[in-house]
GUFI-289604 format. One line per 10 residues: number of its first residue (from 0); their letters; for each residue y negated, z negated, x of C-alpha. Coordinates in Angstrom, 3 decimals, always signed. Layout:
NUM> A> Y/Z/X ~ ...
***
This chain:
0> XXXXXXXXXX> +11.816/-57.037/+11.865 ~ +14.208/-54.002/+10.463 ~ +13.187/-50.535/+10.962 ~ +15.894/-48.880/+8.805 ~ +17.647/-50.198/+5.456 ~ +20.660/-48.464/+4.186 ~ +21.269/-49.476/+0.327 ~ +24.477/-48.554/-1.270 ~ +24.663/-45.219/+0.394 ~ +27.400/-42.674/-0.868
10> XXXXXXXXXX> +28.301/-39.013/-0.024 ~ +30.882/-37.150/-1.787 ~ +31.830/-33.433/-1.221 ~ +33.824/-31.233/-3.028 ~ +36.970/-30.100/-1.205 ~ +39.539/-27.746/-3.206 ~ +38.015/-28.600/-6.298 ~ +38.461/-32.450/-5.753 ~ +35.634/-34.804/-5.143 ~ +35.999/-36.761/-1.646
20> XXXXXXXXXX> +34.092/-39.682/-0.891 ~ +32.963/-39.237/+2.873 ~ +30.694/-42.429/+2.866 ~ +31.513/-45.321/+0.200 ~ +28.799/-47.852/-0.686 ~ +27.231/-48.434/+2.855 ~ +24.923/-51.106/+3.236 ~ +22.977/-51.545/+6.670 ~ +20.070/-53.092/+7.978 ~ +19.055/-51.540/+11.592
30> XXXXXXXXXX> +16.406/-53.280/+14.201 ~ +13.304/-51.904/+15.490 ~ +14.959/-51.459/+18.926 ~ +18.450/-51.466/+20.789 ~ +21.263/-49.303/+21.132 ~ +23.628/-49.364/+17.975 ~ +26.703/-47.595/+18.249 ~ +28.465/-46.014/+15.137 ~ +32.297/-46.177/+16.382 ~ +35.034/-44.445/+14.401
40> XXXXXXXXXX> +37.687/-41.737/+14.622 ~ +37.206/-38.122/+13.581 ~ +36.575/-37.884/+9.886 ~ +35.603/-41.315/+9.454 ~ +32.107/-40.592/+8.139 ~ +30.111/-41.467/+11.255 ~ +28.196/-38.084/+11.766 ~ +27.470/-38.202/+8.231 ~ +25.957/-41.296/+8.340 ~ +23.829/-40.450/+11.251
50> XXXXXXXXXX> +22.685/-37.143/+9.516 ~ +21.756/-38.834/+6.388 ~ +19.857/-41.345/+8.358 ~ +18.131/-38.855/+10.342 ~ +17.172/-36.927/+7.340 ~ +19.028/-33.506/+7.860 ~ +21.313/-34.357/+5.112 ~ +21.336/-35.885/+1.730 ~ +23.317/-38.439/+0.024 ~ +24.969/-38.575/-3.202
60> XXXXXXXXXX> +23.645/-41.726/-4.323 ~ +21.938/-44.636/-2.603 ~ +18.811/-44.723/-0.284 ~ +17.643/-44.937/+3.149 ~ +14.174/-46.815/+3.700 ~ +12.429/-46.777/+6.638 ~ +9.972/-49.719/+6.960 ~ +7.653/-49.262/+9.402 ~ +7.615/-45.427/+10.027 ~ +5.783/-42.517/+8.460
70> XXXXXXXXXX> +7.317/-41.092/+5.177 ~ +10.759/-39.967/+5.718 ~ +10.811/-36.088/+5.755 ~ +13.206/-33.731/+7.622 ~ +10.251/-31.490/+8.407 ~ +7.066/-33.847/+8.945 ~ +8.601/-36.729/+10.902 ~ +7.779/-36.578/+14.555 ~ +8.948/-40.251/+15.059 ~ +12.950/-39.639/+15.225
80> XXXXXXXXXX> +14.731/-37.126/+17.655 ~ +18.284/-35.837/+17.817 ~ +20.772/-35.449/+20.346 ~ +23.380/-32.991/+18.667 ~ +27.096/-32.886/+19.483 ~ +26.748/-29.152/+19.849 ~ +23.259/-29.495/+21.564 ~ +21.290/-26.912/+19.179 ~ +18.997/-25.456/+21.795 ~ +16.782/-22.132/+21.343
90> XXXXXXXXXX> +19.470/-20.054/+23.408 ~ +17.015/-17.343/+24.235 ~ +14.087/-19.836/+25.567 ~ +14.264/-21.462/+29.250 ~ +15.329/-24.730/+29.671 ~ +12.220/-26.141/+30.523 ~ +10.595/-24.788/+27.135 ~ +13.409/-26.506/+25.139 ~ +12.480/-29.584/+26.558 ~ +8.824/-29.195/+26.231
100> XXXXXXXXXX> +9.130/-27.773/+22.320 ~ +8.963/-31.073/+20.433 ~ +5.613/-31.917/+22.189 ~ +4.390/-28.710/+21.619 ~ +5.206/-28.711/+17.803 ~ +3.601/-32.222/+17.569 ~ +0.638/-30.753/+18.961 ~ +0.398/-31.924/+22.697 ~ -1.301/-29.800/+25.484 ~ +1.249/-26.919/+27.153
110> XXXXXXXXXX> +0.060/-28.373/+30.368 ~ +0.790/-32.246/+29.396 ~ +4.022/-31.108/+27.501 ~ +5.197/-29.567/+31.021 ~ +4.215/-32.351/+33.184 ~ +6.179/-34.756/+30.983 ~ +9.194/-32.517/+30.851 ~ +9.295/-32.304/+34.770 ~ +9.237/-36.143/+34.880 ~ +12.009/-36.422/+32.840
120> XXXXXXXXXX> +13.915/-33.975/+34.479 ~ +14.032/-36.243/+37.603 ~ +16.367/-38.490/+35.387 ~ +18.997/-36.005/+35.879 ~ +18.016/-34.505/+39.326 ~ +18.456/-30.925/+37.744 ~ +17.675/-28.033/+40.094 ~ +14.696/-26.050/+39.550 ~ +16.813/-22.801/+39.238 ~ +18.752/-24.737/+36.170
130> XXXXXXXXXX> +15.390/-25.701/+34.440 ~ +13.716/-22.389/+34.466 ~ +16.923/-20.464/+33.344 ~ +17.528/-19.126/+30.138 ~ +19.457/-21.733/+28.005 ~ +22.221/-19.243/+27.208 ~ +23.286/-18.993/+30.882 ~ +23.750/-23.006/+31.260 ~ +27.007/-24.589/+31.361 ~ +27.943/-27.048/+28.403
140> XXXXXXXXXX> +27.191/-29.940/+30.404 ~ +23.635/-28.706/+31.456 ~ +22.691/-28.135/+28.100 ~ +23.845/-31.274/+26.939 ~ +21.421/-32.997/+29.512 ~ +18.845/-30.651/+28.241 ~ +19.086/-32.113/+24.817 ~ +19.158/-35.356/+26.013 ~ +16.016/-34.797/+28.001 ~ +14.467/-33.024/+24.940
150> XXXXXXXXXX> +15.107/-36.133/+22.603 ~ +13.004/-38.217/+24.949 ~ +9.900/-36.081/+25.302 ~ +7.768/-37.433/+22.603 ~ +8.740/-40.893/+22.940 ~ +9.990/-41.123/+19.571 ~ +10.742/-44.109/+17.410 ~ +14.273/-43.132/+16.666 ~ +16.820/-41.442/+18.618 ~ +19.872/-40.103/+16.846
160> XXXXXXXXXX> +22.734/-38.999/+19.208 ~ +25.990/-37.580/+18.239 ~ +28.516/-37.657/+20.925 ~ +25.957/-37.257/+23.722 ~ +28.484/-37.558/+26.552 ~ +31.083/-35.073/+25.117 ~ +30.187/-32.320/+27.461 ~ +29.441/-34.554/+30.633 ~ +31.247/-35.377/+33.527 ~ +31.673/-38.897/+34.484
170> XXXXXXXXXX> +28.602/-39.516/+36.719 ~ +26.432/-37.843/+34.366 ~ +27.837/-39.408/+31.330 ~ +27.038/-42.896/+33.040 ~ +23.492/-41.578/+33.800 ~ +23.006/-40.624/+30.057 ~ +24.205/-43.876/+28.915 ~ +21.942/-45.616/+31.050 ~ +19.074/-43.341/+30.226 ~ +19.618/-44.182/+26.358
180> XXXXXXXXXX> +20.219/-47.813/+26.977 ~ +16.867/-48.270/+28.975 ~ +15.047/-46.139/+25.967 ~ +16.756/-48.557/+23.499 ~ +14.376/-51.185/+25.056 ~ +11.321/-50.080/+23.033 ~ +13.198/-48.030/+20.208 ~ +16.100/-47.709/+18.107 ~ +19.071/-45.344/+19.632 ~ +21.526/-44.781/+16.991
190> XXXXXXXXXX> +24.586/-43.332/+18.690 ~ +27.914/-41.751/+17.296 ~ +30.957/-41.943/+19.349 ~ +34.551/-42.302/+19.069 ~ +34.715/-43.855/+22.957 ~ +35.132/-47.595/+22.196 ~ +35.154/-48.458/+25.803 ~ +31.715/-46.618/+26.205 ~ +30.463/-48.254/+23.404 ~ +31.607/-52.046/+24.420
200> XXXXXXXXXX> +29.854/-51.304/+27.780 ~ +26.306/-50.087/+26.735 ~ +26.065/-51.310/+22.974 ~ +23.798/-54.093/+21.476 ~ +25.618/-53.483/+18.202 ~ +28.881/-51.761/+17.194 ~ +29.551/-50.451/+13.391 ~ +32.982/-49.127/+12.938 ~ +33.768/-46.946/+10.204 ~ +37.156/-46.088/+8.615
210> XXXXXXXXXX> +37.445/-43.510/+5.791 ~ +33.742/-43.709/+4.972 ~ +33.533/-47.573/+4.769 ~ +32.290/-50.175/+7.179 ~ +35.242/-52.193/+8.366 ~ +33.316/-53.968/+11.275 ~ +29.845/-54.730/+12.264 ~ +29.362/-56.901/+15.494 ~ +26.436/-57.498/+17.716 ~ +27.370/-58.117/+21.126
220> XXXXXXXXXX> +23.849/-58.479/+23.002 ~ +20.856/-60.320/+21.291 ~ +18.119/-58.919/+23.375 ~ +14.842/-59.608/+22.152 ~ +13.153/-56.814/+20.433 ~ +10.501/-55.187/+22.193 ~ +7.644/-53.591/+20.345 ~ +7.260/-49.833/+20.089 ~ +4.498/-48.349/+21.670 ~ +3.472/-44.603/+21.908
230> XXXXXXXXXX> +2.684/-43.808/+25.262 ~ +1.548/-40.082/+24.204 ~ -2.054/-40.594/+22.729 ~ -4.008/-37.525/+22.942 ~ -3.192/-34.462/+21.235 ~ -4.578/-31.116/+21.280 ~ -3.996/-28.145/+19.138 ~ -1.642/-25.326/+20.928 ~ +0.103/-22.225/+19.499 ~ +3.671/-23.271/+20.544
240> XXXXXXXXXX> +5.347/-20.563/+18.276 ~ +3.839/-17.643/+19.815 ~ +6.416/-17.707/+22.503 ~ +9.174/-17.452/+19.718 ~ +7.325/-14.881/+17.715 ~ +6.802/-12.758/+20.819 ~ +10.873/-12.972/+22.245 ~ +11.837/-12.501/+18.632 ~ +9.638/-9.264/+18.129 ~ +10.769/-7.957/+21.435
250> XXXXXXXXXX> +14.623/-8.923/+20.446 ~ +14.278/-6.841/+17.347 ~ +11.928/-4.070/+18.928 ~ +14.085/-1.155/+17.370 ~ +14.167/-2.443/+14.015 ~ +10.563/-3.433/+14.173 ~ +9.623/+0.079/+15.426 ~ +11.660/+1.532/+12.399 ~ +9.606/-0.969/+9.987 ~ +6.240/+0.225/+11.564
260> XXXXXXXXXX> +7.002/+4.024/+11.423 ~ +8.205/+3.330/+7.417 ~ +5.046/+1.100/+6.760 ~ +2.742/+3.757/+8.577 ~ +4.197/+6.818/+6.672 ~ +3.763/+4.934/+3.635 ~ +0.239/+3.843/+4.494 ~ -1.040/+7.267/+5.597 ~ +0.191/+8.669/+2.067 ~ -1.778/+5.939/+0.313
270> XXXXXXXXXX> -4.948/+6.762/+2.371 ~ -4.664/+10.426/+1.740 ~ -3.693/+10.085/-1.958 ~ -6.478/+7.753/-2.320 ~ -9.109/+10.208/-0.413 ~ -7.674/+12.977/-2.792 ~ -7.861/+11.095/-6.215 ~ -11.389/+9.532/-5.380 ~ -12.739/+13.081/-3.838 ~ -10.750/+15.821/-5.539
280> XXXXXXXXXX> -12.942/+15.863/-8.840 ~ -15.986/+16.224/-6.709 ~ -14.545/+18.594/-4.447 ~ -13.603/+20.623/-7.678 ~ -16.667/+20.122/-9.451 ~ -18.664/+21.460/-6.325 ~ -16.521/+24.513/-5.592 ~ -16.125/+25.219/-9.490 ~ -19.924/+26.339/-9.250 ~ -19.085/+28.951/-6.497
290> XXXXXXXXXX> -18.988/+31.778/-9.190 ~ -21.754/+34.292/-9.349 ~ -21.768/+34.078/-13.045 ~ -21.406/+30.084/-13.337 ~ -23.290/+29.044/-16.349 ~ -22.448/+32.328/-18.137 ~ -20.145/+32.345/-20.891 ~ -19.457/+33.039/-24.633 ~ -19.962/+30.519/-27.354 ~ -18.025/+30.548/-30.777
300> XXXXXXXXXX> -17.040/+28.699/-33.725 ~ -13.111/+27.964/-34.403 ~ -11.571/+26.803/-37.721 ~ -8.151/+25.273/-37.317 ~ -5.587/+25.509/-40.220 ~ -2.054/+24.052/-40.505 ~ +0.503/+26.326/-41.978 ~ +3.767/+25.229/-43.771 ~ +5.588/+26.324/-40.785 ~ +3.807/+23.459/-38.596
310> XXXXXXXXXX> +2.169/+26.230/-36.590 ~ -1.583/+25.596/-36.170 ~ -3.876/+28.813/-37.028 ~ -7.075/+29.220/-35.222 ~ -9.883/+31.539/-36.550 ~ -12.884/+32.385/-34.471 ~ -16.215/+33.403/-35.466 ~ -19.545/+34.003/-34.221 ~ -21.899/+31.001/-34.936 ~ -24.716/+31.366/-37.221
320> XXXXXXXXXX> -28.423/+31.150/-35.863 ~ -28.716/+27.744/-37.734 ~ -25.951/+26.140/-36.410 ~ -27.240/+26.366/-32.795 ~ -30.807/+24.903/-33.640 ~ -29.807/+21.361/-32.262 ~ -28.170/+23.018/-29.376 ~ -31.104/+25.045/-28.417 ~ -33.627/+22.218/-28.942 ~ -31.764/+19.874/-26.577
330> XXXXXXXXXX> -31.004/+22.558/-24.113 ~ -33.767/+24.793/-23.693 ~ -32.570/+25.908/-20.470 ~ -29.802/+28.012/-22.004 ~ -30.481/+31.543/-23.408 ~ -28.124/+32.642/-26.447 ~ -27.967/+36.388/-27.072 ~ -25.883/+39.129/-28.888 ~ -22.391/+39.801/-27.160 ~ -21.773/+43.547/-26.603
340> XXXXXXXXXX> -18.271/+43.236/-25.349 ~ -16.886/+44.885/-28.170 ~ -18.495/+48.265/-26.986 ~ -19.546/+47.555/-23.559 ~ -16.104/+46.496/-22.538 ~ -14.431/+49.727/-24.367 ~ -15.373/+51.564/-21.555 ~ -13.464/+52.893/-18.153 ~ -14.191/+52.244/-14.697 ~ -13.572/+55.296/-12.350
350> XXXXXXXXXX> -13.269/+54.957/-8.480 ~ -13.405/+58.221/-7.435 ~ -11.438/+60.305/-9.922 ~ -9.128/+57.407/-10.767 ~ -9.536/+54.840/-13.461 ~ -9.298/+51.450/-12.279 ~ -8.182/+48.722/-14.846 ~ -8.161/+45.894/-12.403 ~ -11.806/+45.143/-11.853 ~ -13.370/+43.189/-14.624
360> XXXXXXXXXX> -16.881/+43.227/-16.052 ~ -18.965/+40.045/-16.034 ~ -22.771/+39.618/-16.492 ~ -25.869/+37.843/-15.047 ~ -28.822/+36.923/-17.298 ~ -31.042/+38.739/-14.911 ~ -31.371/+39.535/-11.084 ~ -33.845/+37.023/-10.176 ~ -33.402/+34.105/-8.051 ~ -33.468/+31.463/-10.480
370> XXXXXXXXXX> -30.356/+33.003/-12.607 ~ -27.925/+33.102/-9.765 ~ -26.825/+31.024/-6.553 ~ -28.306/+33.459/-3.582 ~ -26.047/+31.375/-1.211 ~ -23.204/+33.695/-2.352 ~ -24.736/+36.975/-1.373 ~ -22.914/+38.013/+1.962 ~ -24.330/+41.320/+1.949 ~ -27.063/+43.296/+0.343
380> XXXXXXXXXX> -30.006/+42.287/-1.664 ~ -30.950/+41.524/-5.313 ~ -34.406/+42.131/-6.850 ~ -35.788/+42.233/-10.503 ~ -36.466/+45.881/-10.213 ~ -32.872/+46.887/-10.489 ~ -31.710/+48.869/-13.308 ~ -28.678/+48.303/-15.578 ~ -26.336/+50.568/-13.264 ~ -27.181/+48.529/-10.254
390> XXXXXXXXXX> -24.298/+46.048/-9.892 ~ -22.995/+43.058/-7.739 ~ -19.612/+42.777/-6.848 ~ -17.344/+39.840/-5.377 ~ -15.541/+40.613/-2.435 ~ -12.045/+41.253/-3.926 ~ -13.724/+44.152/-6.145 ~ -15.447/+45.310/-2.828 ~ -12.252/+45.308/-1.323 ~ -10.835/+47.805/-3.994
400> XXXXXXXXXX> -13.892/+50.106/-4.089 ~ -14.614/+50.384/-0.605 ~ -16.764/+53.418/+0.100 ~ -15.610/+55.412/-2.907 ~ -18.162/+56.550/-5.711 ~ -18.049/+54.756/-8.955 ~ -18.936/+55.495/-12.539 ~ -18.605/+53.614/-15.700 ~ -17.999/+55.523/-18.963 ~ -17.632/+54.614/-22.340
410> XXXXXXXXXX> -17.593/+56.141/-25.911 ~ -17.723/+53.932/-29.160 ~ -17.188/+55.237/-32.487 ~ -18.899/+53.095/-35.246 ~ -17.585/+54.358/-38.705 ~ -19.007/+52.817/-42.046 ~ -17.157/+53.751/-45.071 ~ -18.756/+54.913/-47.985 ~ -18.053/+54.589/-51.624 ~ -17.348/+58.026/-52.009
420> XXXXXXXXXX> -14.667/+57.670/-49.384 ~ -16.864/+59.353/-46.839 ~ -18.115/+57.731/-43.603 ~ -21.430/+57.075/-41.637 ~ -20.345/+57.648/-38.163 ~ -22.576/+56.859/-35.090 ~ -21.547/+57.006/-31.386 ~ -22.695/+55.249/-28.433 ~ -22.034/+57.252/-25.347 ~ -22.788/+56.261/-21.733
430> XXXXXXXXXX> -21.808/+57.667/-18.469 ~ -23.601/+56.435/-15.166 ~ -22.875/+56.218/-11.462 ~ -22.888/+52.745/-10.398 ~ -24.519/+51.343/-7.396 ~ -23.690/+48.348/-5.315 ~ -26.631/+46.617/-4.429 ~ -25.013/+43.111/-3.014 ~ -21.593/+41.563/-2.187 ~ -20.981/+37.836/-3.314
440> XXXXXXXXXX> -18.094/+35.428/-1.944 ~ -16.815/+33.623/-4.704 ~ -14.108/+30.737/-4.986 ~ -10.762/+32.605/-4.273 ~ -8.528/+30.401/-6.341 ~ -7.258/+32.332/-9.370 ~ -10.251/+34.734/-9.309 ~ -10.158/+38.552/-10.029 ~ -12.034/+41.288/-8.622 ~ -15.368/+41.677/-10.640
450> XXXXXXXXXX> -18.680/+43.667/-11.110 ~ -21.553/+41.811/-12.464 ~ -24.307/+43.748/-14.512 ~ -27.803/+42.650/-15.342 ~ -27.586/+41.584/-18.925 ~ -31.211/+41.840/-19.383 ~ -30.892/+45.677/-18.846 ~ -27.876/+45.902/-21.024 ~ -29.840/+44.203/-23.705 ~ -32.652/+46.488/-23.399
460> XXXXXXXXXX> -30.230/+49.586/-23.557 ~ -28.884/+48.338/-26.595 ~ -32.054/+47.410/-28.369 ~ -33.379/+50.849/-27.492 ~ -30.389/+52.967/-28.510 ~ -30.768/+53.772/-32.242 ~ -27.579/+54.287/-34.688 ~ -29.266/+57.743/-35.916 ~ -27.055/+58.356/-38.643 ~ -26.961/+55.032/-40.177
470> XXXXXXXXXX> -30.629/+54.830/-39.839 ~ -31.171/+58.185/-41.699 ~ -29.144/+56.759/-44.523 ~ -30.835/+53.621/-44.831 ~ -34.200/+55.092/-44.488 ~ -35.013/+52.651/-41.808 ~ -34.767/+52.413/-38.232 ~ -31.589/+50.429/-36.934 ~ -30.767/+49.643/-33.278 ~ -27.232/+48.838/-32.035
480> XXXXXXXXXX> -28.852/+45.217/-30.862 ~ -30.019/+44.669/-34.257 ~ -26.603/+46.203/-35.927 ~ -24.680/+43.671/-33.923 ~ -26.646/+40.645/-34.907 ~ -27.100/+41.356/-38.433 ~ -23.269/+42.172/-38.707 ~ -20.969/+39.516/-40.271 ~ -19.328/+36.809/-38.091 ~ -16.141/+37.949/-38.716
490> XXXXXXXXXX> -16.779/+41.734/-37.757 ~ -15.264/+42.890/-34.470 ~ -18.284/+44.455/-33.359 ~ -19.748/+40.698/-32.824 ~ -17.015/+39.884/-30.430 ~ -16.630/+36.882/-32.510 ~ -19.363/+35.143/-30.467 ~ -22.734/+35.270/-28.857 ~ -23.411/+35.222/-25.151 ~ -24.693/+31.990/-23.642
500> XXXXXXXXXX> -26.476/+31.804/-20.101 ~ -28.117/+29.305/-17.892 ~ -31.203/+30.768/-17.132 ~ -32.151/+28.432/-14.182 ~ -29.074/+27.837/-12.055 ~ -30.614/+25.082/-10.300 ~ -29.786/+22.973/-13.490 ~ -25.969/+23.578/-12.957 ~ -25.146/+19.911/-14.152 ~ -26.326/+21.130/-17.828
510> XXXXXXXXXX> -23.235/+23.055/-18.137 ~ -21.093/+19.940/-18.329 ~ -23.526/+18.122/-20.604 ~ -23.572/+21.072/-22.818 ~ -19.719/+20.833/-22.906 ~ -19.688/+17.112/-23.849 ~ -22.424/+17.684/-26.432 ~ -20.846/+20.643/-28.400 ~ -18.828/+19.525/-31.741 ~ -14.943/+20.187/-32.087
520> XXXXXXXXXX> -15.729/+23.653/-33.518 ~ -18.233/+25.099/-31.429 ~ -16.654/+26.208/-28.148 ~ -18.230/+27.481/-24.850 ~ -15.939/+29.756/-23.023 ~ -16.504/+30.459/-19.155 ~ -14.398/+31.989/-16.318 ~ -15.642/+29.471/-13.740 ~ -14.771/+26.364/-16.409 ~ -11.279/+27.929/-17.074
530> XXXXXXXXXX> -10.664/+28.098/-13.098 ~ -12.225/+24.461/-12.785 ~ -9.778/+23.122/-15.609 ~ -6.821/+24.942/-14.040 ~ -7.922/+23.399/-10.343 ~ -7.946/+19.930/-12.227 ~ -4.752/+20.180/-13.915 ~ -3.148/+21.533/-10.703 ~ -4.600/+18.532/-8.717 ~ -3.605/+15.975/-11.566
540> XXXXXXXXXX> -0.129/+17.252/-11.328 ~ -0.349/+17.085/-7.694 ~ -1.468/+13.502/-7.871 ~ +0.995/+12.402/-10.442 ~ +3.682/+13.798/-8.117 ~ +2.124/+12.108/-5.147 ~ +1.752/+8.754/-6.926 ~ +5.447/+8.888/-7.847 ~ +6.276/+9.808/-4.072 ~ +3.980/+7.189/-2.765
550> XXXXXXXXXX> +5.319/+4.234/-5.002 ~ +8.933/+5.374/-3.786 ~ +7.742/+5.356/-0.354 ~ +5.886/+2.090/-0.498 ~ +8.635/+0.339/-2.336 ~ +11.187/+1.726/-0.001 ~ +9.053/+0.472/+3.125 ~ +8.581/-3.084/+1.782 ~ +11.823/-3.574/+0.965 ~ +13.113/-2.348/+4.366
560> XXXXXXXXXX> +10.305/-4.859/+5.529 ~ +11.825/-7.533/+3.432 ~ +15.346/-6.984/+4.298 ~ +14.520/-6.820/+7.786 ~ +12.423/-9.869/+7.761 ~ +15.258/-11.640/+5.898 ~ +17.857/-10.277/+8.266 ~ +15.755/-11.556/+11.163 ~ +15.707/-14.930/+9.580 ~ +19.706/-14.965/+9.056
570> XXXXXXXXXX> +19.938/-13.741/+12.751 ~ +17.899/-16.603/+13.916 ~ +19.018/-19.176/+11.173 ~ +19.965/-21.470/+14.148 ~ +16.749/-21.534/+15.796 ~ +14.986/-22.210/+12.296 ~ +17.058/-25.302/+11.585 ~ +16.704/-26.772/+15.328 ~ +12.726/-26.279/+14.965 ~ +13.136/-28.052/+11.682
580> XXXXXXXXXX> +15.102/-30.922/+13.271 ~ +12.345/-31.190/+16.119 ~ +9.809/-31.739/+13.487 ~ +8.271/-28.203/+12.741 ~ +7.147/-28.026/+9.064 ~ +8.616/-25.616/+6.735 ~ +5.487/-23.554/+6.580 ~ +5.417/-23.342/+10.488 ~ +9.188/-22.351/+10.390 ~ +8.595/-19.603/+7.879
590> XXXXXXXXXX> +5.532/-18.608/+9.584 ~ +7.333/-17.635/+12.807 ~ +9.430/-14.950/+10.703 ~ +6.904/-13.893/+8.575 ~ +4.651/-13.403/+11.685 ~ +6.904/-10.639/+12.855 ~ +6.494/-8.871/+9.511 ~ +2.571/-9.291/+9.803 ~ +2.780/-7.830/+13.299 ~ +4.657/-4.920/+11.933
600> XXXXXXXXXX> +2.288/-4.685/+8.796 ~ -0.851/-4.747/+11.106 ~ +0.208/-2.262/+13.481 ~ +1.268/-0.117/+10.691 ~ -2.347/-0.630/+9.328 ~ -3.940/+0.301/+12.915 ~ -1.807/+3.478/+13.276 ~ -2.146/+4.511/+9.298 ~ -5.930/+4.121/+9.436 ~ -6.320/+6.269/+12.593
610> XXXXXXXXXX> -3.690/+8.696/+11.637 ~ -4.878/+9.487/+8.153 ~ -8.415/+9.795/+9.426 ~ -7.182/+12.407/+11.872 ~ -4.834/+14.199/+9.462 ~ -7.354/+14.625/+6.797 ~ -9.049/+17.416/+8.544 ~ -5.969/+19.655/+9.084 ~ -4.789/+19.038/+5.501 ~ -7.969/+19.800/+4.167
620> XXXXXXXXXX> -7.886/+23.244/+6.089 ~ -4.413/+23.748/+4.737 ~ -5.696/+23.098/+1.180 ~ -8.520/+25.021/+1.734 ~ -6.355/+28.069/+2.811 ~ -4.358/+27.804/-0.429 ~ -6.652/+26.879/-2.802 ~ -9.948/+28.121/-1.501 ~ -11.495/+24.316/-2.148 ~ -12.855/+22.643/+0.925
630> XXXXXXXXXX> -12.594/+18.834/+1.511 ~ -10.188/+17.887/-1.159 ~ -9.502/+14.719/+0.769 ~ -12.289/+12.746/+1.846 ~ -10.911/+9.109/+2.743 ~ -13.846/+6.632/+2.461 ~ -12.708/+4.685/+5.326 ~ -16.330/+3.746/+6.622 ~ -17.597/+2.911/+3.395 ~ -16.361/+2.591/-0.369
640> XXXXXXXXXX> -18.353/+1.624/-3.378 ~ -21.215/+0.919/-1.004 ~ -19.185/-1.819/+0.770 ~ -18.559/-0.966/+4.408 ~ -14.950/-1.136/+5.411 ~ -13.685/-2.054/+1.818 ~ -10.959/+0.428/+1.719 ~ -9.246/-0.636/+5.148 ~ -9.751/-4.321/+4.259 ~ -7.929/-3.825/+1.058
650> XXXXXXXXXX> -5.222/-1.885/+2.221 ~ -4.856/-4.454/+5.013 ~ -5.009/-7.340/+2.408 ~ -2.462/-5.949/+0.010 ~ -0.168/-5.116/+2.708 ~ -0.076/-8.501/+4.068 ~ +0.226/-10.064/+0.690 ~ +3.300/-8.019/-0.023 ~ +4.629/-8.570/+3.238 ~ +4.295/-12.178/+2.877
660> XXXXXXXXXX> +6.043/-12.189/-0.752 ~ +9.025/-10.289/+0.338 ~ +9.280/-12.106/+3.516 ~ +8.242/-15.793/+2.805 ~ +9.619/-16.541/-0.582 ~ +13.473/-15.660/+0.110 ~ +13.051/-17.742/+3.190 ~ +11.402/-20.892/+1.354 ~ +14.330/-20.784/-1.036 ~ +16.805/-20.825/+1.620
670> XXXXXXXXXX> +15.080/-23.634/+3.306 ~ +15.779/-25.928/+0.386 ~ +19.275/-26.585/+1.353 ~ +19.768/-29.387/+3.744 ~ +19.534/-29.052/+7.475 ~ +23.053/-30.275/+7.995 ~ +24.312/-27.511/+5.980 ~ +22.209/-24.941/+7.725 ~ +23.572/-26.288/+11.035 ~ +26.831/-26.342/+9.810
680> XX> +26.768/-22.719/+8.516 ~ +25.889/-21.500/+12.202
***
């Protein structure tokens, strides 16, 4: 019964642009067992024929049919083994490991493979020091013998030997031929040589090639073919590649450390940016309420018109009472009052005898616990018995005032022109010493020195003070509050707005709700909202800048990882090809090289997770010192979206996917070429 049929086999190469037939229409039938020698001079095509039959090279045309073996494949077939002319051993592994490797790849237990190897070693009486030595330190003859023993370890169905005695002395050459001759009793040994005498001495059959053609095919011994029996029955799973992966990682330790550092830096930035982008808005929203006058502002109506010069003109007016009816109904926690800025802010603040233009006026609805956040008070006390000249200052204002006396003075002149070109003139004169009752700690970012007045007390002053001359002229009593509220919306005295107060500070969230509810025409202006928008814009700009940097860093690190991985594959291309010839699957070979990348990724993931968790505290302290916003970064390592460990798991998964893509795809593509070409290119 035949084992192999070679049908019309042709192999053509292009040499200097010309097609050269290395093999020409070869037809052969090879038996189940026996020592078959392919004889011929150098260049006759004998090694090419051996490689095609062994599945490590492809024919141009024709076919090789295996009648009683598993599907012919260069990666998955364990029923054949090779003895290469150039040994093709793993140079950085021990001789013993090289002998064991085919059995390990096939799935046999390491202990069992080691026992089998030591039994085979007795065939050559190799010294233990040779067996345990790293291959690169062996002589050519020692390597040849190791390669021969390696071919026998799995008790293969077919042994393909290319000049197996080329590097051996006479005694070891005879031992080798005797070993192969004995092995051929239960399997087919296909041997290539140019030594005719050796062939005639041992061969059962000699096939002679010349210029790619069979010129002679003679059978010398017609021994009865013996049935092949696989003496190795039990298989156990083993992790044969770990030894190789471990060695390769250590061999490129400097390169891998650079990769780990690069990936760690990138992933730390990834964590920090994620913690910043997911938490900064919450931090800003929280800290933006750290204003004593949060919930206090002005509400106005804006009209926008386009001019011929493409400039947008904005006209601001005070809203009419009926325009606020819906807002008042939906947001009863807000109070809308007359705006006295046109008069009150025309005054001057004296610190000692000097006018201060740095400190700004602001207002609180009233000095009760409901109207302000009492947690902001760092010294002093506030109660509802305070008069209008009892003030609260922030720390910046207090540092300016210190222990000096402070006075507030203003004199406002109101002139109403009559038809006879005369005027009705009324004055609003105030001069009062101010008493600081409390100091508050506010958000420092973009804040200015401020003094806070009780607006209910201010409102009462304007309501109780009469425009005497206007009242006499009109015949009815008119107070300043009434006068301002009855003024036209476009009059300066209205400040073109109304005062808006959140009466109950415990309902801070209603400020944002009010902002969303307002129409495009009605605008709410508030210092804390302005600072909040500035902080949000700053963090957005920082996020965009960090995003760009992060993308560059990640792409750079992944490219470095990909280049390093593919470079590692090219460094060990010989190792890859040898493993494939020994029966390792493409996925297993690729796995060895991608494992190195995965180790880098996993270590970088561990380091980055720990470092980012550690670094977020000092970075938060730095940002707090710069922006007065605590905890801008909060990395949700423990839990995200209610799922424990989601973020680290996502980071690790994405890193692994990217690493696998950048390392395995190029290798898989490169593995499409024939093993013969890979071995030849080494």
